[in-house]
VEXDREN-2710 file (C-alpha; in Angstrom, 1 decimal):
% VEXDREN-2710
k/r/px/py/pz
1/MET/0.0/0.0/0.0
2/ALA/1.5/3.3/-1.1
3/HIS/1.2/6.8/0.3
4/THR/2.4/10.3/-0.6
5/LEU/2.7/13.7/1.1
6/PHE/2.1/17.0/-0.7
7/PRO/2.0/20.7/0.1
8/THR/-1.3/22.7/0.3
9/THR/-2.2/26.2/1.5
10/LEU/-3.1/24.6/4.9
11/GLY/0.1/22.7/5.2
12/THR/1.3/19.2/4.2
13/CYS/-1.5/16.7/3.5
14/GLY/-1.2/13.0/2.8
15/LEU/-2.9/10.3/0.7
16/ALA/-2.7/6.5/0.9
17/TRP/-4.1/4.1/-1.7
18/ASN/-4.2/0.6/-3.0
19/GLU/-5.7/-1.1/-6.1
20/ASN/-9.2/-0.7/-4.7
21/GLY/-9.1/3.0/-4.1
22/LEU/-8.1/5.6/-1.5
23/THR/-7.3/4.0/1.9
24/GLY/-6.6/7.2/3.8
25/PHE/-6.4/11.0/3.7
26/GLN/-4.6/13.1/6.2
27/LEU/-5.0/16.8/6.8
28/PRO/-2.0/18.7/8.0
29/GLU/-0.7/18.1/11.5
30/ALA/1.7/20.3/13.5
31/THR/4.7/18.9/11.6
32/VAL/5.2/17.0/8.3
33/GLU/6.6/14.0/10.3
34/GLU/3.4/13.9/12.4
35/THR/1.2/14.1/9.3
36/GLU/3.1/11.1/7.8
37/ARG/3.0/9.2/11.0
38/LYS/-0.7/9.6/11.4
39/LEU/-1.4/8.7/7.7
40/MET/0.7/5.6/8.0
41/THR/-1.1/4.5/11.2
42/LEU/-4.5/5.4/9.8
43/ALA/-4.0/3.7/6.4
44/ARG/-1.8/0.9/7.7
45/CYS/0.8/1.7/5.0
46/ARG/4.5/2.2/4.9
47/ALA/6.9/4.1/2.7
48/ASP/7.6/1.9/-0.4
49/GLY/8.7/4.3/-3.1
50/THR/5.7/3.5/-5.3
51/PRO/5.2/6.2/-7.9
52/ARG/2.0/8.1/-7.9
53/PRO/-0.5/6.7/-10.4
54/ARG/-2.3/9.2/-12.6
55/TRP/-5.5/9.3/-10.6
56/ILE/-3.5/10.1/-7.4
57/ARG/-1.6/12.9/-9.1
58/ARG/-4.9/14.3/-10.3
59/LEU/-6.4/14.0/-6.8
60/VAL/-3.4/15.8/-5.3
61/GLU/-4.0/18.7/-7.8
62/ARG/-7.7/18.8/-7.0
63/VAL/-7.1/18.9/-3.2
64/GLN/-4.6/21.7/-3.6
65/GLN/-7.1/23.6/-5.8
66/HIS/-9.9/23.0/-3.3
67/LEU/-7.8/24.3/-0.4
68/GLU/-7.0/27.4/-2.5
69/GLY/-10.7/28.1/-2.9
70/GLN/-11.3/26.5/-6.3
71/LEU/-13.9/24.1/-4.9
72/GLN/-13.9/20.5/-6.0
73/ASP/-16.4/17.7/-5.8
74/PHE/-14.8/14.5/-4.4
75/SER/-17.9/12.4/-4.2
76/ALA/-16.9/10.1/-7.0
77/MET/-13.5/9.4/-5.7
78/PRO/-12.9/5.6/-5.4
79/LEU/-12.5/4.6/-1.8
80/ASP/-11.4/1.3/-0.3
81/TRP/-14.4/0.5/1.9
82/SER/-12.9/-2.7/3.3
83/ARG/-11.6/-0.8/6.4
84/VAL/-15.0/0.5/7.6
85/SER/-18.2/-1.0/9.0
86/ASP/-21.4/-1.1/7.0
87/PHE/-22.8/1.6/9.4
88/GLN/-19.7/3.8/8.7
89/GLN/-20.1/3.3/5.0
90/ALA/-23.8/4.3/5.2
91/VAL/-22.9/7.5/7.1
92/TYR/-20.0/8.3/4.9
93/GLY/-22.2/7.8/1.8
94/GLN/-24.7/10.4/3.1
95/VAL/-21.9/12.8/4.1
96/ARG/-20.3/12.5/0.6
97/ALA/-23.5/13.9/-0.9
98/ILE/-23.3/17.2/1.1
99/LYS/-22.1/19.8/-1.4
100/SER/-19.6/22.6/-0.7
101/GLY/-21.2/25.5/1.1
102/GLU/-23.9/23.3/2.6
103/LYS/-24.2/21.7/6.0
104/LYS/-26.2/19.0/7.7
105/THR/-26.7/18.1/11.3
106/TYR/-25.6/14.8/12.9
107/GLY/-29.4/14.2/13.5
108/ASN/-30.1/14.7/9.7
109/ILE/-27.4/12.1/8.8
110/ALA/-28.8/9.7/11.4
111/GLN/-32.3/10.0/9.9
112/LEU/-30.9/9.6/6.3
113/VAL/-29.3/6.2/7.3
114/GLY/-32.5/5.0/8.8
115/LEU/-32.0/5.8/12.5
116/GLY/-33.8/8.4/14.6
117/SER/-32.3/11.8/15.2
118/GLY/-31.5/10.5/18.7
119/SER/-28.7/8.5/17.1
120/ALA/-26.8/11.6/16.3
121/ARG/-24.0/10.6/18.7
122/ALA/-23.4/7.3/16.8
123/VAL/-23.0/9.4/13.6
124/GLY/-20.5/11.6/15.4
125/ILE/-18.5/8.6/16.5
126/ALA/-18.5/7.3/12.9
127/LEU/-17.3/10.7/11.6
128/ALA/-14.6/10.9/14.3
129/THR/-13.0/7.8/12.7
130/ASN/-13.4/9.0/9.1
131/PRO/-10.3/7.8/7.3
132/TRP/-10.9/10.3/4.4
133/PRO/-11.6/13.8/5.9
134/LEU/-12.1/16.4/3.1
135/ILE/-12.8/13.6/0.6
136/VAL/-15.7/12.4/2.8
137/PRO/-16.4/16.0/4.1
138/CYS/-17.2/15.4/7.7
139/HIS/-16.5/19.0/8.4
140/ARG/-19.9/19.8/6.8
141/VAL/-21.7/18.1/9.7
142/VAL/-22.6/20.4/12.6
143/SER/-24.7/20.3/15.8
144/ALA/-28.5/20.6/15.7
145/CYS/-28.3/24.3/16.6
146/GLY/-25.7/24.9/13.9
147/LYS/-22.7/25.2/16.3
148/MET/-19.3/23.8/15.5
149/THR/-18.7/20.7/17.5
150/GLY/-15.7/18.4/17.8
151/TYR/-13.4/17.8/14.9
152/SER/-10.7/15.3/15.1
153/ALA/-8.2/16.9/12.6
154/PHE/-5.3/19.0/14.0
155/GLY/-6.7/22.4/15.0
156/GLY/-10.1/20.9/15.9
157/ILE/-13.0/23.2/15.5
158/ARG/-10.8/26.0/14.1
159/THR/-9.8/23.7/11.2
160/LYS/-13.5/22.7/10.7
161/THR/-14.6/26.4/10.6
162/ARG/-11.7/27.3/8.3
163/LEU/-12.8/24.6/5.8
164/LEU/-16.5/25.7/6.0
165/VAL/-15.6/29.4/5.5
166/LEU/-13.4/28.4/2.5
167/GLU/-16.4/26.6/1.0
168/GLY/-18.7/29.5/1.6
169/ALA/-21.0/27.9/4.2
170/GLU/-23.2/30.2/6.2
171/LEU/-22.0/30.1/9.8
172/LEU/-23.7/31.3/13.0
173/SER/-22.0/33.6/15.3
174/GLU/-22.7/33.8/19.0
END
C-alpha cells in the first residue's frame, strides 16, 4: 500500500491508496513528520517508493485547488471500503452527498441512514473515525443548533470552521 505527502495552503497533506481506491487521507498536523506518522497509522501503510498513479496525481492537484478556494467535488473518488463497517459506510455515503457550502446536522445524517435523530451521537462517532476527511467531508456536519462541535483533525473546531468558510458555508456567530 502506497502513500504520498504533498503541500497545500493549509500545510502538508497525505494520501494513501491501494488497487481498490483511497485508503486514507490526512489533513496537516503540526509537523510533516506527524502528518506522515498519522497517515501511515490510519491507512496501515509504509513508505515503499511506489510512484503516484495518474489518478492520485490528479487528486493531489484537486485537493490543492480546493484548499486554494477552487472548490472540487470529491464524491466520485474511489474509496477502499474494506476498512470501515457497514454503518460507517452508510454514514460516509450520506456525508459525501453534502455539497460545498452546505451543512447537515448529525441528526439529519442519522435519519438519512434510517435511524432516529436521537442516534446523532453514533453518527458523530463514525465521523470521528473517518479515514478520508475532506474527501468524505465530515467538516460539513454540525450540531442541531448549527454550532461547530468536535473535529478530530489537527486544529479541531478551528480547522473545521476554516474549511467551511473556505467553501462559503453560512456560519452562525454567537
